[in-house]
N, C-alpha and C positions, 0 to 999 in steps of 0.2 A: 673586610671592614681590620684594618691594620693595628697589631694591640700595641697599647699604649703601656710602659712600665712607669711606677714612681717607687721612691723611697717609701719603705716602711712605714719609718717615724716613729712618734710617741703616741700619737692622738687615735690610733685603733686601739692598742693594745691599753692606754687609761681609763678609752669611755667605754669598754667593755666593761674592765674593772669597776667603773662608777656605776654600769648597767646592772651589772650583777649586785652590789649594793644595794641598789634601790627595791632590788628584787627580792633579796634574802629578810627573811622578817625580823630575824634578831641580827646578825651579824651586819645586818644595812642600818640598824638601826641609828646610829649616829650621824651617817649622812642623810638620811631620811628627815629628820630632825631639822639640822641644818639647813634642807634645803626648804622645811616648813613645809613636808611635801603632803600633810593630810589634817595640820592642825595650826596651819594660818602662818605667816611668813614671819624672817626672824625677828621681827617685832614682836610677834603674837599679835597682829590687826585682826585676826580672824577671817580676814577679807578670801584666804584661799584654801578655805574649808573644802569640801568636793565628796562623792561618793564614795564609797567602797564597798565594793559585792563579792570580796572574794574569789571565790573560782565560778561563781554560777553566774549567769544571765540568761537572759528571757529572749525565746525565738518565737516570733507570731508569723503565720500565713503572709506577705505581702502582698497586699489585696489590692495594690495600685499596680501594679506585674502583672497582676490576673484577668483585670478590668480591659479586657482588648479591645471591646463593644462598648461603649457607655453613648448615647443620642448626643451632636452639639449640646445641644437647649439643656442637658440635664449634667454636664460638665461641670459647673460653677458651683453645683449645689455636691456634687460628688467629690470634688477636692477640697472643699472646704471636712466634708466627712473624713476623705482620706486622711486631711493632715491633723484630726483628732484623732484619729486611732493612732498617729505617730504621739501625739501629745498621752493619750493613756499608756501607752506601753513605757514612756521614758520618768513615768510621773512612778509606775509602778515598779520601773528600777529602782526609783530611789525610794520608795519604799521598802523594799526588800533591800536595800543596801542597808538603810537605818536602821535594821534587825528587830524595829517594835513589830511585826508581823510574820506568821510564819508564811513558806512559800506557798501549804496549801489555800490560805486564805486570799495571800496577791493574787496569784493564779483564778480563784473564784472572783473574786472583785474585779480583776480585768476582764474576764468573760464577760459576765455580766456587761460591763459596761461598753463593751467592743459588739454585745450583742444588739444592743441598742442601737448602737451606730451603726452598724453594718444593717441594720432596719430601715433605717434612713436614708442610706445609701439605696439600697431597693427600691424604695415609694418614689425616691426622685429619678431612677431609670424607667419603674414602672410609666410613670407618667408620662414618658416618651415612649418607649419601647416596653423589652422584659428582661428584667433584672435574671442575674445567672441563676440557674436551680442551687448551686452548690453554696451558695450566697452566706447563708446564717452558719455552714459548717469553718467557717475561717475564725469565728468568735475563740474560737479552743486554742490556747497557745501554751509552752512547755518551758519548765527550768531545763534550761542546756549546762553542762557541766564542760567546762572547760579543763582542757588536759594539760600537762608537763609542761609540755612545747606549745602549748598556747591554742591549739588547736582544738575541734571541736569530739568530745567522747563520747556521752552520755546526752539523755534527754528524759525528762519526767513527764508523765502524761500521754497519752494517745494523741496529741492535738497531731493536726497535720505537719507534715516536713517536705519543704521545698527539695527537691531534688538538684546539685547542679551540675551542669554539664558542660562538656568542654569550650573555651571560648575560641570563637569565631576568628580570631586573631593570633597566626602563628599556630592555635592549637598547644601552646604551651602547658595548656592548664588542663588539672585534672579534679576530681570531684570536693568540696568542700578546700577549693583554696590550695588544693597541695600540687606542688611543682611535678611537672616530668624529669628535669634536671636536677637529678640529685646534688649537684652543685650548688643550687637554689634553697635546699634544705640545711646546707651545714651550718652552726650556728656559729657565733662569737666564742673564743677563749674561755673556757669554764664554763660555756652554755648548761651544762648537762648538772650544776650545782644547782638548779634552782628548785625548790619543793615547789611546784605548783604557780599559780597566776597574781602572785601576790605583789609584782611590779608596780614603777608608775607612781609617781610624784599623786598622780589625780587617786589613783586607790583602784581605778578601774582603766587600767592600761597606760603604757605600754608594758608589758613584761620583758627579760632579759630575751627570753628567746622571738624577741620580732625583730631583733638587731642581728645582724650579720656584716663579719669582715669581709670590705670588696675584694681586697687580695685572694680568699677564699672560694671566690665563686667564679666558676668555668666559663670561657666565651658562651653564651646563649642565642644569640643574634642571630637569625637567618638574614640573609641575603634578601633582600624585595625581588619579587617578577622584575626583568627587565623589558624596559619599553619594547613594543612590539609597531610595525609599521601601523598608522592608524592612531597610534597610542599618542599621550601625552605627558610630558615630561619639565617644562616650565615650571617657576613657583613667582607667587605673588607674597611678598610680606607687608604687614601692617605692624608699625612700631609704634604702640601704645603705652610704653612705661609699665613700670610694675606694681600700679596701685596708690591709692591716695588713702589711709588709714583711715580718714574721716568720714570714707564711703562705706567703710566695712560694715555688714551687718546679717543677721540672723534668717534672711529670710530666702524665701526660695521663689522667685515667680513662674519658674515654669512649671513645677510641681503643686505647688500650693499660694496660686495666686489669693491676693486679700487676706490674708494669715498672718497677721506677725509670727515672728520666731519662726515659722515654716519648717525651716531647716533645722532648728536647735543645736546648729553649729555657727559658727562666722564664717564667713566669704568675703577675700579679696575680689574685686572687682578690677578692670582697664576696660579700656573703651567708651564708652557710654556709661554717663557719670549721673544720672537718676534712672539707676534699676533698685527696687526695692518692691516688697510684696503687692504697692497696690500700683505700681508703674503697669502701661498700657502700650498698646502700638503706638497710639499718639505722644504718649510720653517720650518714646523713644525715638522718635522722628523731630521732636522739636528739641531735644537734648543735644549741650554739648558734650563733646568725645576729647578722651587724653591721646588718642591717634593719630598723628602728622600728617594722616594723610586726606583724614574727613571720614574715617570709616567711623560710622555711629552702631555700631555690633557692639553685643555686650558679651565679654567675655569673662567667667568669674566661678573662681574654685573656693574649698574650703583653706580656711588658713592655715599656716604648721607653724606649732608651739617649743618654743624651746623650753624641756622640761627641768625649770633652773628655779622653780620654787618660789618664784618673783610675782605680784600680783599685777594681772594686766588691767586695764582699762573697763575690763566687763568681768572681774572677779565676782562680784554679787548678780550679775545677770542672769536670764534666763539667754540659753547659747552661750553662754561663757561659764564659772566658776560656777552655779546653779547647777549647771549638766556635766559636770567632770571636766571643762574644757579649758584648762589654766596653763598658766606660764608665762612667758612671753611671748607676743605675737613676732615670726620672723618675720621681715619684709625681704621680699625678695632680691637678690643678687641682678638678676635680669629676667626677662619674661621674652620669648622671643614668636610671636602667632608667624607663621610661615600654612599658606593654601600650595598643594602639591597636585598633581593630574593622576592619571590614572594609565597603567600600564598597557590595558588593552583597546582604549575607548579615548575620545577626546571626552572632554568637559563640557558640560550645559551649566549655565547660570543659576543658583542659590535662588529659590524664590524669597524674596525679603520677608524677613520676621520666621524664618525656617527656625526651630526650637531642634536642638540636639542636646541629648544627656550621654555623655559615654564615662562607663566604669558603673559601679552600684555602692552607692553610700549604706545598703544593708548588707554586701557580701558576705559578711560574717557567719550573718544567720541564714541568707539568703542560699549561699552556694555561689560558686563561681560563674554561672551563669553568665552573666552577666557582667563579669569583673572584668575591668581593664587598668589595672596598675601598673604602674611602670616606675624603679627608683633606681637610680643607679648614683655613680659619680662622675666627676669630670673627671677624663681620660679613660674612661672604666667603658664609655657608651656602647660596648661590645657586650657588657654584663648587664640584663636589665631581671629586675626582683619583683615580683608581685605581690607576695606575700612574706614579704621583711625590707625592714630599714637598713639599708647602707650604713657600715660605718665606715668614713672615707678618708684617706691617708691624710697630712698636711700638706697644705698647698691644692687640693680637689675640694669642690661644693658636691652638694649633694644637690640631684638634678629628679625632677618629675615629669616624665614625658606623657603626653594623651596626643594617641592616633585615634583621630574621632571615624565612626561614620561616613563614608562617603558615597554611600548609593541610596538616592531617594526615590521617593514612588511616584514620581513625577504628577503630585495630585496634591498631598494632604504638608501644611507645615507644621504638624502637629499629630496627634494621633492619644487614643485615652489614655494609654500606659506610656507613651510621651520615647516608646521604642520604637514599633510597627511602621511608622511612616519611614526609616532608615533602616540599613542592611551594613553587613563590612563583605568589601568583596572576599568573592574565593578567591581560593588558592594561588590560583593562575593571575587574580588579578581583576578579572571580568568581575561586574555586579551579574547576582543574581537573574534569574529571569523577573519581569514585570520591575525591574531596578534601573535607576539610569545613573553612572559617575556626574558627581559634581566636583567643586575643588575640595580636596580632603583636608583640613587644618590638623596641623599639626602643632600643639603649643605645647616648648619646652622651660621649664621653669627652674632658675637654681637659687640654691641657698646656701651663703657659708653661717653655718651650725659655731657657738662659737664651742671652744675648745674643750674637751670632754665633759659634754654637756648631749644627754639623751634629747631625742624630738618624738613629734609625736604628728600627725596629720588631725585636725578636727571633728569630730564625728557625732551620730546620734551613741546618747551612752551608754545604753545596750548594747553598741558595737565594739568597744574595749580599745578604739582606738587605733585596730589592725589598721595595718598598712595598706593589706587588697581591698578596704573601701574606699582609696580613694576614686574619686572622683571629678568629672569638667562639664560645666553646661556652657553654650552658647546659643544666641540669639543673632541671627543675621539683619545686623541693621544697614549695609552696607548702600548707599544710593548704589541708582542704577548704574551711572557711568561708570562709575567705580568697581561694580560686579563685572560689567564687560570687558573692562579695563583686565581685572585681574583675570578671568575665563580667555582671553586673549592670548597674554603672556603667559597662560600655561599650556595653551594648545599648538604655540607658535614656537615651543621651548625656550621661552626667554625668562630671564631674573628678572625680578619689578619690584617697585614696592612702591 
C-alpha cells in the first residue's frame, strides 16, 4: 500500500497535551474542572457525574464465551442470566468506584450474586442437557490493577484468569492486548509523564496512554493473499447512511435478547430500523431500512464520544452517564459497508438471520483472543492500531475498520457463545476444515473529531473505555434475491451496489 504523508499540523501536539492534562491529577485540575470531568458540566448541572475507580477494575470469567454447548431450548433463560451477570459486575464496579465499601466486601458480595445466577444457568441447561462441571467455579472475580501505561499488571484473589491468545487475523496481537509491532506501542509526546490511570473525563478512562500520534506509528498492514484461480475478488456495497440518533439504544439483541440495557453502552444502528432488545426475525423482516438497495440487515456498533465534558441526552441513563459513558456522541462522517470475496474459493450465500459479532467488548479483562479492533486515520490506512486510539493530523479523520469472520459452518445462524459457528480464514485465505466462505463484511466508519479533543468508544464500565474493546455486530436480513445478486457479483469479479 502506498504511504501517504500529511503535514503534522498543530492538532496532534495540542491534543496530546490536553490528554496529558486530563490524566494528571493535580496539573490537569484546571482543564478537568473546565470540562466538568467528574463533577458536572460547565453550569454544574450535576448531569455529568460518573464513576471513578482510580487504578483498579474488576475482572471476572466471561461465562458466555465459555458456554460453547447450550441446548437451543435453554438459550433464552441462559441469555437472560448472562445479562444479569454483566449487570452485577457493572454495579460492583460502581460500588467500588463510589468508595463506600472495601474491595474485599465488593468481591465477596459479587461472588455470592454470581453464584446464585450461575446456579440458575446450570438449572436451565440441566432441564435440556447437562451443565458444565466447572460452572460454579466461574463465580470468583478479581480486582485488577491497571499499570501506568493503562495495561493489566496485577490481580487480587485467586479467581480464574482467562488467558489471551493470538488473534486469528494477521497474528498482530499478543496476550493481554499488546502489539508485536513496536511502533504501535509508542505513546504520544509526554506519554511517560502520567502517574497511573487517572485520565479521562469519566474517571474510568481513557487514559493518556490510550492515545498515540499516528505519525509515530510504523506501517504494519500486511498485504492480503492474492486471489487464486477459483477464488473470488468482486465486491458488493450497501449504502446505508451513518445512523439515526433517534434509533440509538444500549441493547444487544444478539447477546442479550429481551433484556433492556443488555450492552451497558450505546449503539449506533444503520440498515434495519427496528433493532432493539425485543426485536426478532419477524420484526426485522417487517421493518424499514436506511439502505438504498433494500438491504434490511442490521449493522450496529458502540458510539464514539468526544471527551468534552458536555452532557449528552443519556447523561442520567443506564448505558450512558450512569455507567461512565459520557461526552458528546459523534455522528459518523461516513460508514462504508462492503462485502468481499475469498482468495481461495467462491463464496456461498449467507443464510438469512445469520448473526456475527466481531471483536470483544470485554477484551481488556478477557485478553485479546477475540479482539479485532482496528483504529487509524484517513491517509494512514497502512497503520492500524488495536490497543491505542489514533491522534490524527489536521485534515485527517479517525477511522474504525471491522473485518468480520467470513467462514461459516454451513449449518447454524448462531451459536451458544455467538462465535463457534463462524471463523476467520487461515493465513492463505482458505477457510478452516468444516467451514465454507461467505461474503466477507468489511465495515469502515470515519469521524471528524473536534480539534484538541480526546475521544473514546462506549463500553462496559469495568473495561475503562480501552480501544481494544471495540466491536461490531451484524444480522443478515438481505432479501434472498439481493443476497444472490451480491454472491454473483463477488464470484464474477464485479463491483456492485
